[in-house]
TIDRENPA-949644 format. One record per residue (C-alpha): residue number from 1; residue in three letters; x, y, z. Coordinates in steps of 0.25 Angstrom, whole numbers. Layout:
! TIDRENPA-949644
BATI  pos  code      X      Y      Z
BATI  NUM   ALA      X      Y      Z
...
//
This chain:
! TIDRENPA-949644
BATI  pos  code      X      Y      Z
BATI    1   MET     94     56     74
BATI    2   SER     98     56     88
BATI    3   THR    113     61     88
BATI    4   VAL    113     69    102
BATI    5   ALA    125     63    112
BATI    6   TRP    124     64    127
BATI    7   GLY    133     74    135
BATI    8   THR    133     83    121
BATI    9   PRO    127     98    122
BATI   10   SER    116     93    113
BATI   11   ALA    113     83    122
BATI   12   ARG    111     93    133
BATI   13   GLY    104    102    124
BATI   14   VAL     93     91    120
BATI   15   VAL     91     87    134
BATI   16   ALA     90    100    139
BATI   17   ALA     79    103    129
BATI   18   ALA     71     90    132
BATI   19   ALA     72     93    146
BATI   20   LEU     69    107    146
BATI   21   GLY     57    104    137
BATI   22   SER     50     92    145
BATI   23   GLY     54     99    158
BATI   24   LEU     46    113    154
BATI   25   THR     33    102    154
BATI   26   LEU     37     95    167
BATI   27   LEU     40    109    174
BATI   28   ASP     26    113    172
BATI   29   GLY     21    100    176
BATI   30   THR     27    101    189
BATI   31   VAL     24    115    192
BATI   32   VAL     10    119    188
BATI   33   ASN      3    109    199
BATI   34   VAL     12    119    209
BATI   35   ALA      5    132    202
BATI   36   LEU     -9    126    202
BATI   37   ARG    -15    134    215
BATI   38   THR     -7    147    212
BATI   39   MET    -13    146    198
BATI   40   GLY    -27    144    203
BATI   41   GLU    -27    154    213
BATI   42   ASP    -20    165    202
BATI   43   LEU    -30    160    189
BATI   44   ASP    -42    157    201
BATI   45   ALA    -42    142    194
BATI   46   SER    -51    133    198
BATI   47   LEU    -48    118    200
BATI   48   ALA    -52    114    188
BATI   49   GLN    -44    125    180
BATI   50   LEU    -32    121    189
BATI   51   GLN    -33    106    185
BATI   52   TRP    -33    111    170
BATI   53   ILE    -22    118    172
BATI   54   THR    -13    106    175
BATI   55   ASN    -21     97    165
BATI   56   GLY    -21    104    153
BATI   57   TYR     -7    102    151
BATI   58   PHE     -8     89    154
BATI   59   LEU    -19     87    145
BATI   60   ALA    -12     92    133
BATI   61   LEU      1     87    137
BATI   62   ALA     -5     71    138
BATI   63   SER    -14     72    125
BATI   64   LEU     -3     77    117
BATI   65   ILE     10     72    122
BATI   66   LEU     10     60    112
BATI   67   LEU      7     70    101
BATI   68   GLY     18     78    104
BATI   69   GLY     28     67    104
BATI   70   ALA     23     62     89
BATI   71   LEU     26     78     86
BATI   72   GLY     40     78     89
BATI   73   ASP     44     64     84
BATI   74   ARG     37     69     70
BATI   75   PHE     41     84     70
BATI   76   GLY     53     83     80
BATI   77   ARG     57     82     94
BATI   78   ARG     64     96     95
BATI   79   ARG     53    102     88
BATI   80   VAL     43     98     95
BATI   81   LEU     50    100    108
BATI   82   VAL     51    115    104
BATI   83   VAL     37    118     99
BATI   84   GLY     33    112    111
BATI   85   THR     42    120    121
BATI   86   VAL     38    132    114
BATI   87   TRP     22    129    114
BATI   88   PHE     24    125    129
BATI   89   ALA     31    139    132
BATI   90   LEU     21    146    125
BATI   91   ALA     10    139    132
BATI   92   SER     17    141    146
BATI   93   LEU     18    156    143
BATI   94   LEU      2    155    142
BATI   95   CYS      0    147    156
BATI   96   GLY     10    159    163
BATI   97   LEU      2    169    156
BATI   98   ALA    -13    162    157
BATI   99   PRO    -22    173    165
BATI  100   THR    -33    163    167
BATI  101   ALA    -34    148    172
BATI  102   ASP    -39    144    159
BATI  103   VAL    -28    150    150
BATI  104   LEU    -20    143    160
BATI  105   VAL    -25    129    155
BATI  106   ALA    -25    132    141
BATI  107   ALA    -10    136    141
BATI  108   ARG     -7    123    150
BATI  109   VAL    -14    114    139
BATI  110   LEU     -5    122    129
BATI  111   GLN      6    119    137
BATI  112   GLY      3    103    138
BATI  113   ILE      3    105    122
BATI  114   GLY     18    110    121
BATI  115   GLY     21     99    133
BATI  116   ALA     15     89    122
BATI  117   LEU     26     92    114
BATI  118   LEU     37     94    124
BATI  119   THR     36     82    133
BATI  120   PRO     36     71    122
BATI  121   GLY     48     79    114
BATI  122   SER     57     81    126
BATI  123   LEU     62     66    128
BATI  124   ALA     60     62    113
BATI  125   MET     70     74    109
BATI  126   ILE     79     67    117
BATI  127   GLN     76     53    112
BATI  128   GLY     79     59     98
BATI  129   ALA     92     68     99
BATI  130   PHE    101     59    108
BATI  131   ARG    109     47    104
BATI  132   THR    101     34    107
BATI  133   GLU    113     31    118
BATI  134   ASP    111     44    125
BATI  135   ARG     97     45    126
BATI  136   GLY     95     39    138
BATI  137   ARG    105     48    146
BATI  138   ALA     98     60    139
BATI  139   ILE     84     55    143
BATI  140   GLY     88     53    158
BATI  141   ALA     94     68    158
BATI  142   TRP     81     73    151
BATI  143   SER     72     65    162
BATI  144   GLY     81     70    174
BATI  145   LEU     80     85    169
BATI  146   GLY     66     84    168
BATI  147   GLY     64     79    182
BATI  148   ILE     71     90    185
BATI  149   ALA     61    101    178
BATI  150   ALA     50     92    186
BATI  151   ALA     57     94    199
BATI  152   LEU     59    109    196
BATI  153   GLY     45    111    194
BATI  154   PRO     39    113    207
BATI  155   LEU     52    121    211
BATI  156   VAL     50    131    200
BATI  157   GLY     36    131    200
BATI  158   GLY     35    134    214
BATI  159   LEU     43    145    214
BATI  160   LEU     37    152    202
BATI  161   ILE     23    151    208
BATI  162   ASP     27    156    222
BATI  163   HIS     37    166    219
BATI  164   ALA     33    170    204
BATI  165   SER     19    166    197
BATI  166   TRP     12    153    193
BATI  167   ARG     15    159    178
BATI  168   TRP     29    156    179
BATI  169   ILE     30    142    180
BATI  170   PHE     23    143    165
BATI  171   LEU     32    156    161
BATI  172   ILE     45    148    165
BATI  173   ASN     43    137    155
BATI  174   LEU     46    150    143
BATI  175   PRO     62    150    146
BATI  176   LEU     61    136    147
BATI  177   ALA     55    132    134
BATI  178   ALA     63    143    128
BATI  179   VAL     77    135    132
BATI  180   THR     71    123    127
BATI  181   VAL     68    126    114
BATI  182   TRP     83    132    113
BATI  183   LEU     89    120    117
BATI  184   ALA     81    112    108
BATI  185   HIS     84    120     95
BATI  186   ARG     99    120    101
BATI  187   TRP    101    106    104
BATI  188   VAL     90     97    101
BATI  189   PRO     91     89     87
BATI  190   GLU     78     86     81
BATI  191   SER     73     73     82
BATI  192   ARG     61     65     76
BATI  193   ASP     54     51     75
BATI  194   PRO     57     48     60
BATI  195   ARG     45     38     61
BATI  196   ALA     35     47     66
BATI  197   HIS     25     48     54
BATI  198   GLY     11     49     52
BATI  199   ARG     -1     58     57
BATI  200   PHE      0     63     72
BATI  201   ASP    -12     59     80
BATI  202   VAL    -18     72     82
BATI  203   PRO    -31     68     85
BATI  204   GLY    -27     57     95
BATI  205   ALA    -20     68    102
BATI  206   ALA    -32     77    101
BATI  207   LEU    -41     67    106
BATI  208   ALA    -32     63    117
BATI  209   ALA    -33     79    123
BATI  210   LEU    -48     79    121
BATI  211   THR    -49     65    129
BATI  212   LEU    -41     70    140
BATI  213   GLY    -46     84    140
BATI  214   ALA    -61     79    142
BATI  215   THR    -57     70    153
BATI  216   THR    -49     80    160
BATI  217   TRP    -62     90    159
BATI  218   ALA    -70     79    162
BATI  219   LEU    -63     77    175
BATI  220   THR    -59     90    179
BATI  221   ASP    -74     96    175
BATI  222   ALA    -82     85    182
BATI  223   GLY    -97     85    184
BATI  224   GLY    -95     98    176
BATI  225   SER   -104    100    164
BATI  226   VAL    -94     98    155
BATI  227   THR    -89     86    161
BATI  228   PRO    -99     75    153
BATI  229   TRP    -94     81    139
BATI  230   ALA    -80     81    143
BATI  231   VAL    -81     66    147
BATI  232   ALA    -87     63    134
BATI  233   GLY    -78     71    127
BATI  234   GLY    -66     63    133
BATI  235   VAL    -72     49    131
BATI  236   ALA    -75     52    115
BATI  237   ALA    -61     57    114
BATI  238   ALA    -54     45    121
BATI  239   MET    -62     35    112
BATI  240   ALA    -59     46    100
BATI  241   PHE    -44     44    104
BATI  242   VAL    -44     30    105
BATI  243   ALA    -52     28     91
BATI  244   VAL    -41     38     84
BATI  245   GLU    -29     31     91
BATI  246   ARG    -33     18     86
BATI  247   ARG    -34     22     71
BATI  248   THR    -24     32     69
BATI  249   ARG    -11     28     64
BATI  250   SER     -2     35     74
BATI  251   PRO     -9     36     85
BATI  252   MET     -5     45     97
BATI  253   VAL     -7     33    107
BATI  254   PRO     -6     19    101
BATI  255   LEU    -18     12    108
BATI  256   GLY    -10     -1    105
BATI  257   LEU     -1      2    116
BATI  258   PHE    -11      2    128
BATI  259   ALA    -14    -15    122
BATI  260   ASP     -1    -18    130
BATI  261   ARG     -5    -20    145
BATI  262   THR      7    -14    151
BATI  263   PHE      8     -2    142
BATI  264   ALA     -8      2    146
BATI  265   ALA     -5      0    161
BATI  266   ALA      7      8    163
BATI  267   ASN      0     19    156
BATI  268   LEU    -14     18    164
BATI  269   MET     -4     17    176
BATI  270   THR      2     29    172
BATI  271   LEU    -12     36    170
BATI  272   VAL    -15     33    183
BATI  273   VAL     -2     36    191
BATI  274   TYR      1     49    184
BATI  275   ALA    -15     54    187
BATI  276   ALA    -11     52    202
BATI  277   LEU      2     59    200
BATI  278   GLY     -4     71    194
BATI  279   ALA    -15     72    203
BATI  280   ILE     -7     70    216
BATI  281   LEU      3     82    211
BATI  282   PHE     -9     92    208
BATI  283   PHE    -16     88    220
BATI  284   LEU     -2     90    231
BATI  285   VAL      2    102    224
BATI  286   LEU    -12    110    226
BATI  287   GLN    -12    103    240
BATI  288   LEU      1    108    246
BATI  289   GLN     -3    122    241
BATI  290   VAL    -18    123    243
BATI  291   VAL    -19    115    256
BATI  292   GLY     -3    115    262
BATI  293   GLY      0    129    259
BATI  294   HIS     12    126    250
BATI  295   THR     18    136    240
BATI  296   ALA     18    131    226
BATI  297   LEU     33    130    228
BATI  298   GLU     31    121    239
BATI  299   ALA     21    113    233
BATI  300   GLY     29    112    220
BATI  301   LEU     42    107    227
BATI  302   ALA     33     97    235
BATI  303   THR     31     88    222
BATI  304   LEU     47     87    222
BATI  305   PRO     48     73    228
BATI  306   ILE     41     67    217
BATI  307   THR     51     72    206
BATI  308   VAL     63     69    216
BATI  309   CYS     59     55    216
BATI  310   MET     57     54    201
BATI  311   LEU     71     60    199
BATI  312   LEU     78     51    208
BATI  313   LEU     71     38    207
BATI  314   ALA     64     37    195
BATI  315   SER     76     31    187
BATI  316   ARG     76     21    199
BATI  317   GLY     61     18    198
BATI  318   GLY     65     14    182
BATI  319   ALA     76      6    185
BATI  320   LEU     68     -1    196
BATI  321   GLY     57     -4    184
BATI  322   GLN     66    -11    176
BATI  323   ARG     71    -20    186
BATI  324   ILE     60    -25    191
BATI  325   GLY     50    -22    181
BATI  326   PRO     39    -11    180
BATI  327   ARG     28    -17    188
BATI  328   VAL     33    -14    203
BATI  329   PRO     37      0    201
BATI  330   MET     24      3    194
BATI  331   ALA     14     -4    203
BATI  332   LEU     23      2    216
BATI  333   GLY     26     17    210
BATI  334   PRO     12     21    211
BATI  335   VAL      9     14    223
BATI  336   VAL     21     22    229
BATI  337   MET     16     33    224
BATI  338   ALA      3     32    231
BATI  339   VAL      8     31    244
BATI  340   GLY     15     44    242
BATI  341   THR      2     49    238
BATI  342   LEU     -5     46    250
BATI  343   TRP      6     54    259
BATI  344   LEU      1     66    252
BATI  345   LEU    -12     64    259
BATI  346   ARG     -3     71    270
BATI  347   VAL     -4     84    262
BATI  348   GLY    -13     94    269
BATI  349   PRO    -14    109    276
BATI  350   ASP     -1    105    284
BATI  351   VAL      7     98    277
BATI  352   ALA     20     97    276
BATI  353   TRP     29     93    264
BATI  354   TRP     40     83    270
BATI  355   ARG     29     76    278
BATI  356   ASP     17     75    269
BATI  357   VAL     22     79    255
BATI  358   ALA     37     74    252
BATI  359   PRO     34     60    257
BATI  360   GLY     22     57    247
BATI  361   LEU     29     62    236
BATI  362   THR     42     55    238
BATI  363   VAL     34     43    240
BATI  364   PHE     26     46    228
BATI  365   GLY     39     50    219
BATI  366   LEU     45     37    222
BATI  367   GLY     32     30    218
BATI  368   LEU     33     39    204
BATI  369   ALA     48     35    202
BATI  370   LEU     46     22    203
BATI  371   MET     35     21    193
BATI  372   VAL     38     30    183
BATI  373   ALA     49     24    175
BATI  374   PRO     43     10    175
BATI  375   LEU     30     15    170
BATI  376   THR     38     21    159
BATI  377   ALA     47      9    155
BATI  378   THR     33      1    156
BATI  379   VAL     26     10    146
BATI  380   LEU     37     10    136
BATI  381   ALA     40     -4    137
BATI  382   ALA     26     -8    134
BATI  383   ALA     26     -1    120
BATI  384   PRO     34     -3    108
BATI  385   ASP     45      4    106
BATI  386   GLU     41     12     94
BATI  387   VAL     31     18    103
BATI  388   ALA     39     20    116
BATI  389   GLY     37     36    115
BATI  390   VAL     22     36    113
BATI  391   ALA     20     25    123
BATI  392   SER     29     35    133
BATI  393   GLY     21     48    129
BATI  394   ILE      7     39    131
BATI  395   ASN     12     36    145
BATI  396   ASN     16     52    146
BATI  397   ALA      2     57    141
BATI  398   LEU     -4     46    151
BATI  399   ALA      3     50    163
BATI  400   ARG      0     65    161
BATI  401   THR    -15     60    158
BATI  402   GLY    -17     54    171
BATI  403   SER    -11     67    178
BATI  404   LEU    -22     75    169
BATI  405   LEU    -34     67    172
BATI  406   ALA    -30     66    188
BATI  407   VAL    -28     81    188
BATI  408   ALA    -42     83    181
BATI  409   ALA    -50     72    189
BATI  410   LEU    -45     71    203
BATI  411   PRO    -48     86    208
BATI  412   MET    -63     84    206
BATI  413   ALA    -62     69    209
BATI  414   VAL    -58     74    225
BATI  415   GLY    -68     86    226
BATI  416   LEU    -60     97    220
BATI  417   ALA    -66    107    211
BATI  418   GLY    -66    122    208
BATI  419   ASP    -58    131    216
BATI  420   ASP    -58    119    228
BATI  421   TYR    -43    117    227
BATI  422   ARG    -40    131    233
BATI  423   ASP    -47    126    245
BATI  424   PRO    -38    118    255
BATI  425   ALA    -48    112    262
BATI  426   LEU    -55    106    250
BATI  427   LEU    -42    104    242
BATI  428   ASP    -36     95    254
BATI  429   ALA    -49     88    255
BATI  430   ALA    -47     84    240
BATI  431   TYR    -33     82    239
BATI  432   GLY    -34     69    249
BATI  433   SER    -43     64    239
BATI  434   ALA    -35     66    227
BATI  435   VAL    -23     59    234
BATI  436   LEU    -31     47    237
BATI  437   ALA    -34     47    223
BATI  438   CYS    -20     48    217
BATI  439   ALA    -15     38    228
BATI  440   ALA    -26     28    222
BATI  441   LEU    -22     30    208
BATI  442   LEU     -7     28    210
BATI  443   VAL    -10     13    219
BATI  444   VAL    -21     10    204
BATI  445   GLY     -9     14    197
BATI  446   GLY      1      4    204
BATI  447   LEU    -10     -7    202
BATI  448   ILE    -11     -5    187
BATI  449   SER      4     -7    186
BATI  450   TRP      4    -18    196
BATI  451   ILE     -6    -25    188
BATI  452   THR     -3    -22    173
BATI  453   ILE     12    -19    172
BATI  454   PRO     21    -32    170
BATI  455   ARG     32    -35    178
BATI  456   ARG     42    -34    166
BATI  457   LEU     41    -25    153
BATI  458   GLN     42    -31    139
BATI  459   THR     45    -21    129
BATI  460   PRO     34    -25    118
BATI  461   THR     37    -26    103
BATI  462   ALA     34    -17     93
//
């Protein structure tokens, strides 16, 4: 039963526990790209290994995030959040101690499993703990604190990398996790969904992970001897996933949701736009360090305009979407992002942040802030209320899948392989092609929205 009232010590404790828990995953999401070059030099990692250091995390997270939410509903949101926090901390310890790139990749996969328990559990914990009339303020506070965590990530990560070691971007998670667990046990009441019953869709989760894993391997190792087997395995796993989801009583992904044109289109647009977002951040941070000569701290701080725009303007984008409908913000936002992306073609050996990076990322951030809230509202409005959590989870998973696939495919597509990322001339040439590809993806995302998203949303009935 939801009993926590806003303004009480319990309210502050619940929000702090939820924000710290989700903040752990946000912090790692923003600092790892900053550390990739340093990790590569220290561990003598190839480009494919650097891709897997990023993608191993997203692979586990995207595959299991819906299962993580179902576990929380069944066994208790606080309990699953605590288990996920402890799991995430132990995986972070393994990341920090990793002696080789391959061990680091395996540890990042384990981190993603912990993140799949943490990410849906933090918001569900607030939903289950607070009184109905106080949930809006609690979720707003949670979102704001999460934004601060994302903003601090590049600063904290850059300082640790430049003045200590890249290993500390993972080891710092241990004390944060300890505080999260203490706050959860001290202040958070247990909550669960009394309607949650039936079997968990473990086969669906396993087949989703196999599909994404095989596809990512095929894209990363394109042209290699294993590629045909990876492609065949990915296709077979995808077909089996669809068959299992159609037949199981409690599917992880209710495929009937995609019969709604708006829901399907919004999720396709999410996949395309977040593919561009993930690839831009991956390439830009490497370009700034390898070609532009920036330190890890400078490269990390360079991306702050996106976070600032989101913190200050995302709610205004939501209000605009409510007033004029979602089609225009969802179509215009990606096109604005594409304009900002093209500005980043200026980033090269003589890069100046104020001239070549800040304007482009500010325009990019404005487009993202314009798009995000209307996109979320559209996904939720296109699904019946009783599966709103599942609908949101599917959209979250597809956003991470887009980043995963783009980071896997684009380096090889623009001619980077092996140790090429360490050569400024080779990286600079590939970077320009990658930026153009990302701008094209963003324009496609805008066109999808303009053609398929209705001017006004209509909430479906059950």
